[in-house]
SEROSE-789936 format. One line per field, with one value per residue (C-alpha): residue number from 1; residue in one letter; chain; z, y, x. Coordinates in nm, 2 decimals, padded with zeros to 4 digits. Layout:
N
seq = c(NUM,...)
type = c(A,...)
mol = c(A,...)
z = c(Z,...)
y = c(Y,...)
x = c(X,...)
//
This chain:
371
seq = c(1,2,3,4,5,6,7,8,9,10,11,12,13,14,15,16,17,18,19,20,21,22,23,24,25,26,27,28,29,30,31,32,33,34,35,36,37,38,39,40,41,42,43,44,45,46,47,48,49,50,51,52,53,54,55,56,57,58,59,60,61,62,63,64,65,66,67,68,69,70,71,72,73,74,75,76,77,78,79,80,81,82,83,84,85,86,87,88,89,90,91,92,93,94,95,96,97,98,99,100,101,102,103,104,105,106,107,108,109,110,111,112,113,114,115,116,117,118,119,120,121,122,123,124,125,126,127,128,129,130,131,132,133,134,135,136,137,138,139,140,141,142,143,144,145,146,147,148,149,150,151,152,153,154,155,156,157,158,159,160,161,162,163,164,165,166,167,168,169,170,171,172,173,174,175,176,177,178,179,180,181,182,183,184,185,186,187,188,189,190,191,192,193,194,195,196,197,198,199,200,201,202,203,204,205,206,207,208,209,210,211,212,213,214,215,216,217,218,219,220,221,222,223,224,225,226,227,228,229,230,231,232,233,234,235,236,237,238,239,240,241,242,243,244,245,246,247,248,249,250,251,252,253,254,255,256,257,258,259,260,261,262,263,264,265,266,267,268,269,270,271,272,273,274,275,276,277,278,279,280,281,282,283,284,285,286,287,288,289,290,291,292,293,294,295,296,297,298,299,300,301,302,303,304,305,306,307,308,309,310,311,312,313,314,315,316,317,318,319,320,321,322,323,324,325,326,327,328,329,330,331,332,333,334,335,336,337,338,339,340,341,342,343,344,345,346,347,348,349,350,351,352,353,354,355,356,357,358,359,360,361,362,363,364,365,366,367,368,369,370,371)
type = c(M,K,Q,R,K,R,S,D,F,L,G,A,F,A,D,A,A,V,L,F,P,I,L,A,A,L,S,T,E,S,G,F,S,G,V,R,L,M,A,G,A,G,L,A,Y,L,V,A,G,F,L,F,H,V,P,M,P,V,Q,P,L,K,S,I,A,I,A,G,L,A,A,G,A,Q,S,L,E,I,R,V,A,G,A,I,L,G,L,F,C,L,C,L,L,V,V,P,K,L,E,E,K,A,R,H,V,P,L,A,L,I,H,A,V,Q,L,G,L,G,V,L,L,I,I,Q,A,L,R,T,V,G,T,A,S,L,P,L,L,L,S,A,A,A,I,A,M,L,L,V,A,W,T,S,A,S,A,F,P,A,L,G,L,A,A,T,L,A,L,A,Y,A,I,A,L,S,F,G,S,G,L,P,L,G,G,G,H,A,G,S,G,V,R,W,P,L,V,L,Y,L,T,A,P,Q,M,V,L,T,L,A,N,S,V,F,G,T,R,E,A,A,A,R,Y,Y,G,E,A,A,R,R,V,T,V,V,R,L,L,A,S,I,G,A,G,N,L,A,A,S,A,F,G,A,L,P,Y,C,H,G,S,G,G,V,T,A,H,Y,R,G,G,A,G,T,A,A,A,N,V,W,I,G,G,F,L,L,L,G,A,A,L,Q,A,W,A,G,S,G,P,I,R,I,P,A,W,A,I,A,A,L,L,A,A,T,G,V,M,H,V,G,L,A,E,S,T,W,K,K,A,S,G,K,P,V,L,A,V,A,A,A,A,T,M,L,G,Q,N,L,L,L,T,L,V,A,A,L,A,A,Y,V,A,A,Q,A,L,G,R,P,A,T,G,G,N,R,A)
mol = c(A,A,A,A,A,A,A,A,A,A,A,A,A,A,A,A,A,A,A,A,A,A,A,A,A,A,A,A,A,A,A,A,A,A,A,A,A,A,A,A,A,A,A,A,A,A,A,A,A,A,A,A,A,A,A,A,A,A,A,A,A,A,A,A,A,A,A,A,A,A,A,A,A,A,A,A,A,A,A,A,A,A,A,A,A,A,A,A,A,A,A,A,A,A,A,A,A,A,A,A,A,A,A,A,A,A,A,A,A,A,A,A,A,A,A,A,A,A,A,A,A,A,A,A,A,A,A,A,A,A,A,A,A,A,A,A,A,A,A,A,A,A,A,A,A,A,A,A,A,A,A,A,A,A,A,A,A,A,A,A,A,A,A,A,A,A,A,A,A,A,A,A,A,A,A,A,A,A,A,A,A,A,A,A,A,A,A,A,A,A,A,A,A,A,A,A,A,A,A,A,A,A,A,A,A,A,A,A,A,A,A,A,A,A,A,A,A,A,A,A,A,A,A,A,A,A,A,A,A,A,A,A,A,A,A,A,A,A,A,A,A,A,A,A,A,A,A,A,A,A,A,A,A,A,A,A,A,A,A,A,A,A,A,A,A,A,A,A,A,A,A,A,A,A,A,A,A,A,A,A,A,A,A,A,A,A,A,A,A,A,A,A,A,A,A,A,A,A,A,A,A,A,A,A,A,A,A,A,A,A,A,A,A,A,A,A,A,A,A,A,A,A,A,A,A,A,A,A,A,A,A,A,A,A,A,A,A,A,A,A,A,A,A,A,A,A,A,A,A,A,A,A,A,A,A,A,A,A,A,A,A,A,A,A,A,A,A,A,A,A,A)
z = c(02.07,02.08,02.15,01.88,01.63,01.73,01.71,01.36,01.25,01.36,01.26,00.89,00.85,01.02,00.67,00.48,00.55,00.26,00.04,00.01,-00.06,-00.35,-00.47,-00.48,-00.65,-00.89,-00.99,-01.05,-01.16,-01.37,-01.54,-01.33,-01.28,-00.91,-00.93,-01.06,-00.82,-00.53,-00.67,-00.73,-00.41,-00.25,-00.43,-00.36,00.00,-00.01,-00.21,00.00,00.33,00.17,00.07,00.37,00.67,00.85,00.84,00.48,00.39,00.01,-00.09,-00.40,-00.56,-00.39,-00.62,-00.92,-00.84,-00.64,-00.90,-01.16,-01.02,-01.01,-01.36,-01.52,-01.58,-01.76,-01.63,-01.91,-01.84,-01.48,-01.56,-01.80,-01.52,-01.30,-01.56,-01.60,-01.23,-01.20,-01.45,-01.28,-00.97,-01.14,-01.27,-00.97,-00.88,-01.11,-00.91,-00.71,-00.35,-00.34,00.03,00.17,-00.06,00.08,00.45,00.34,00.23,00.48,00.69,00.68,00.28,00.35,00.59,00.36,00.12,00.35,00.48,00.12,00.06,00.36,00.24,-00.10,00.06,00.24,-00.07,-00.22,00.05,00.00,-00.34,-00.28,-00.04,-00.31,-00.59,-00.41,-00.25,00.08,00.33,00.64,00.88,00.68,00.63,01.05,01.06,00.87,01.10,01.41,01.25,01.16,01.54,01.70,01.47,01.55,01.92,01.90,01.63,01.88,02.07,01.82,01.44,01.41,01.09,00.91,01.04,00.92,00.60,00.57,00.69,00.38,00.15,00.29,00.24,-00.12,-00.20,-00.08,-00.27,-00.59,-00.56,-00.78,-00.89,-01.29,-01.36,-01.58,-01.48,-01.53,-01.52,-01.61,-01.85,-01.94,-02.24,-02.54,-02.59,-02.36,-02.30,-02.23,-02.11,-01.82,-01.76,-01.72,-01.50,-01.29,-01.31,-01.20,-00.86,-00.77,-00.83,-00.56,-00.35,-00.38,-00.32,-00.02,00.16,00.01,00.00,00.27,00.48,00.48,00.54,00.84,01.00,00.97,01.12,01.39,01.51,01.41,01.46,01.40,01.22,00.98,00.81,00.48,00.47,00.23,-00.04,-00.28,-00.21,-00.18,-00.53,-00.66,-00.51,-00.63,-00.96,-01.05,-00.91,-01.09,-01.42,-01.35,-01.21,-01.53,-01.75,-01.55,-01.53,-01.14,-00.86,-00.92,-00.59,-00.36,00.02,00.27,00.59,00.69,00.63,00.81,01.13,01.11,01.11,01.42,01.60,01.52,01.68,01.34,01.47,01.19,00.79,00.92,00.92,00.53,00.48,00.66,00.44,00.12,00.20,00.26,-00.09,-00.30,-00.14,-00.19,-00.55,-00.59,-00.46,-00.66,-00.96,-00.90,-00.87,-01.19,-01.06,-01.16,-00.97,-00.59,-00.45,-00.11,-00.03,-00.10,00.29,00.39,00.11,00.20,00.58,00.51,00.30,00.53,00.84,00.64,00.52,00.89,00.99,00.70,00.81,01.19,01.05,01.02,01.37,01.45,01.20,01.30,01.68,01.57,01.49,01.18,01.06,01.09,00.78,00.58,00.63,00.61,00.27,00.16,00.29,00.10,-00.21,-00.21,-00.15,-00.45,-00.68,-00.55,-00.72,-00.49,-00.75,-00.66,-00.30,-00.29,-00.48,-00.26,00.02,-00.05,-00.10,00.22,00.34,00.18,00.33,00.68,00.60,00.47,00.81,01.01,01.16,01.03,00.98,01.13,01.31,01.03,00.78,00.86,01.07)
y = c(02.20,02.15,01.79,01.77,01.88,01.67,01.33,01.47,01.47,01.11,00.97,01.13,00.87,00.56,00.41,00.49,00.11,00.01,00.32,00.37,00.03,-00.02,00.33,00.23,-00.12,00.05,00.28,00.02,-00.26,-00.13,00.19,00.46,00.80,00.83,01.20,01.16,00.87,01.11,01.40,01.23,01.05,01.38,01.55,01.34,01.30,01.68,01.68,01.40,01.59,01.87,01.64,01.42,01.66,01.34,01.18,00.99,00.77,00.74,00.36,00.23,-00.01,-00.29,-00.61,-00.42,-00.32,-00.63,-00.89,-00.60,-00.63,-01.05,-01.06,-00.83,-00.55,-00.22,00.13,00.16,-00.16,-00.06,00.30,00.17,-00.08,00.22,00.40,00.12,00.12,00.49,00.47,00.14,00.36,00.66,00.42,00.31,00.67,00.62,00.29,00.42,00.40,00.32,00.40,00.19,-00.12,-00.08,-00.15,-00.51,-00.61,-00.86,-00.77,-01.14,-01.10,-00.77,-00.94,-01.25,-00.97,-00.76,-01.12,-01.23,-00.91,-00.95,-01.27,-01.13,-00.89,-01.14,-01.38,-01.04,-01.02,-01.34,-01.29,-00.97,-01.20,-01.48,-01.23,-01.03,-01.32,-01.12,-01.23,-01.39,-01.11,-00.86,-01.13,-01.12,-00.77,-00.75,-01.02,-00.83,-00.46,-00.66,-00.78,-00.45,-00.25,-00.51,-00.51,-00.14,-00.04,00.04,00.28,00.44,00.42,00.28,00.07,00.36,00.59,00.35,00.32,00.71,00.67,00.43,00.66,00.98,00.75,00.66,01.01,01.12,00.82,00.99,01.27,01.24,00.87,00.99,00.85,00.98,01.15,00.93,00.57,00.25,00.04,00.20,-00.05,00.03,-00.23,-00.31,-00.69,-00.65,-01.00,-00.90,-00.54,-00.76,-00.99,-00.69,-00.50,-00.76,-00.87,-00.48,-00.37,-00.62,-00.51,-00.13,-00.18,-00.40,-00.23,00.15,00.20,00.02,-00.09,00.28,00.44,00.17,00.25,00.62,00.65,00.40,00.61,00.97,00.97,01.26,01.45,01.15,01.27,01.34,01.01,00.85,00.58,00.84,01.07,00.77,00.65,00.99,01.04,00.69,00.74,01.11,01.05,00.75,00.88,01.19,00.96,00.78,01.07,01.20,00.88,00.88,00.63,00.44,00.47,00.42,00.46,00.19,00.07,-00.03,00.30,00.48,00.24,00.29,00.71,00.66,00.43,00.67,00.95,01.12,01.32,01.59,01.64,01.79,01.49,01.44,01.82,01.67,01.35,01.53,01.76,01.54,01.36,01.67,01.77,01.43,01.45,01.79,01.67,01.38,01.58,01.81,01.55,01.40,01.07,00.87,00.53,00.55,00.29,00.14,-00.14,-00.47,-00.58,-00.28,-00.33,-00.71,-00.63,-00.36,-00.55,-00.85,-00.62,-00.48,-00.81,-00.91,-00.61,-00.69,-01.03,-00.90,-00.65,-01.00,-01.07,-00.99,-01.25,-01.49,-01.48,-01.61,-02.00,-01.96,-01.73,-01.92,-02.14,-01.85,-01.70,-02.01,-02.06,-01.73,-01.77,-02.11,-01.97,-01.68,-01.89,-02.13,-01.86,-01.54,-01.37,-01.17,-01.23,-01.62,-01.52,-01.32,-01.60,-01.89,-01.68,-01.61,-01.99,-02.06,-01.74,-01.89,-02.22,-02.09,-01.92,-02.22,-02.43,-02.12,-01.96,-01.65,-01.59,-01.23,-01.24,-01.08,-00.80,-00.49,-00.23)
x = c(-00.05,00.33,00.29,00.05,00.28,00.52,00.31,00.18,00.58,00.65,00.31,00.36,00.64,00.47,00.33,00.64,00.73,00.54,00.56,00.94,01.06,00.81,00.92,01.27,01.17,00.98,01.24,01.52,01.35,01.05,01.21,01.00,01.17,01.27,01.19,00.84,00.78,00.88,00.68,00.36,00.37,00.43,00.15,-00.08,-00.03,-00.10,-00.42,-00.55,-00.48,-00.68,-00.96,-01.01,-00.90,-00.77,-00.41,-00.47,-00.22,-00.08,00.01,00.13,-00.12,00.02,-00.16,-00.03,00.31,00.41,00.29,00.44,00.75,00.73,00.64,00.89,00.63,00.79,00.68,00.41,00.25,00.23,00.06,-00.17,-00.29,-00.29,-00.52,-00.75,-00.78,-00.89,-01.14,-01.30,-01.34,-01.48,-01.75,-01.87,-01.96,-02.26,-02.37,-02.69,-02.68,-02.30,-02.26,-02.58,-02.49,-02.10,-02.21,-02.37,-02.00,-01.88,-01.58,-01.47,-01.41,-01.21,-01.00,-00.91,-00.79,-00.60,-00.44,-00.38,-00.18,00.02,00.13,00.21,00.43,00.61,00.68,00.81,01.05,01.17,01.25,01.44,01.65,01.69,01.78,02.03,02.21,02.21,02.50,02.35,02.48,02.24,01.98,01.99,01.99,01.68,01.54,01.62,01.45,01.13,01.10,01.19,00.93,00.71,00.73,00.76,00.50,00.17,00.42,00.66,00.66,01.00,00.94,00.82,01.14,01.36,01.22,01.24,01.62,01.68,01.51,01.74,02.04,01.94,01.85,02.23,02.40,02.24,02.46,02.77,02.67,02.66,02.34,02.09,01.79,01.48,01.41,01.66,01.44,01.08,01.01,00.82,00.51,00.21,00.16,-00.20,-00.26,-00.02,-00.18,-00.52,-00.36,-00.23,-00.58,-00.81,-00.69,-00.65,-00.99,-01.07,-00.81,-00.89,-01.28,-01.21,-00.89,-00.87,-01.23,-01.46,-01.17,-01.03,-01.37,-01.43,-01.06,-01.10,-01.41,-01.31,-00.99,-01.07,-01.46,-01.66,-01.32,-01.36,-01.67,-01.54,-01.40,-01.67,-01.68,-01.77,-01.50,-01.22,-01.34,-01.32,-00.97,-00.80,-00.98,-00.88,-00.56,-00.45,-00.57,-00.34,-00.03,-00.06,-00.03,00.25,00.47,00.43,00.32,00.00,-00.17,-00.45,-00.52,-00.57,-00.66,-00.32,-00.21,-00.45,-00.38,-00.02,-00.04,-00.28,-00.05,00.23,00.08,-00.09,-00.39,-00.47,-00.41,-00.06,00.09,00.01,00.20,00.50,00.56,00.39,00.69,00.93,00.89,00.88,01.20,01.35,01.23,01.39,01.73,01.70,01.66,01.96,02.20,02.09,02.02,01.67,01.66,01.62,01.86,01.76,01.98,01.79,01.83,01.63,01.37,01.33,01.31,01.05,00.83,00.84,00.76,00.50,00.35,00.32,00.11,-00.13,-00.18,-00.24,-00.51,-00.77,-00.72,-01.06,-01.22,-00.96,-01.06,-01.40,-01.45,-01.61,-01.36,-01.06,-01.15,-01.20,-00.90,-00.69,-00.85,-00.75,-00.39,-00.34,-00.52,-00.27,00.01,-00.07,-00.19,-00.02,-00.31,-00.55,-00.86,-00.83,-00.78,-01.12,-01.28,-01.14,-01.23,-01.59,-01.65,-01.55,-01.77,-02.05,-02.00,-01.99,-02.33,-02.46,-02.38,-02.54,-02.22,-02.16,-01.77,-01.77,-02.11,-02.30,-02.25,-02.05,-02.19)
//
């Protein structure tokens, strides 16, 4: 029992590499309150642990967050996009026989979207390096961090723990900074074309990665213990959670297969992992509020390294499809479309066309539909 508690503690922070740097970026660049971002994410982790009874990640709506940061979206626009995504998920709950229909989604398309997300994260990391004009020494340190985290990911959650230290460092720096409580520049207007641009690809990613992919990953790693991780429960959690987060000004979030994998490889085996990281985030929010400082200021080199490492790991989620001869063209097309358009909706359309072509040639990209 003692070993399990320690394992749950370490595994709790294994997925922090994507959550914490995006929290910082949204706080400093989009006008979100750092206090509300951390408090909302912490509460979401606690609720997810209660709902699913297995380690369940809380991840930013990455397509909305990453594309929003690149486009200069303000917090109100990102919150509106998150609310639309929440309503979309709740509307799907009325679709008849949703669980049965979900089983017919080709795994190749899920992997294509996951790979596209990885590419977007790497692109955002490169943007961070360029914008911050990072010195050569710090850039080299970031690359070394990436390599160490990648080689040790299956044995020790080094990447997530590094992100946790970076967030703790940012909270410590907030004391005595004199910055006002809240975000930096929230903005007042809503650019609806931008909101739609952010939301459409996120719908694709949420279905593929946060619902179907998460259910598959949880069942693979936790077996019967993951019986509560169903398509219906995931949609309800993401839908209701994002409506609440939008109203509160907190993090628009989802779950994700990559996060489930990270928690599992980090050693998390029970929902106690959610309590550990949820409690840490709530404590961080309390300290941030006490310090009277809103923005979460993680160093730019750390954000770039963490985003890049997470991007590489997301690309790795498509490995099983890549190993199949007819799966390579699907993923290659998806990667090219992502780099050219930097829009996951375009990624899905291109991957779907490649998948249909593979089917027409009589060589299924993944050996058939999902089990």
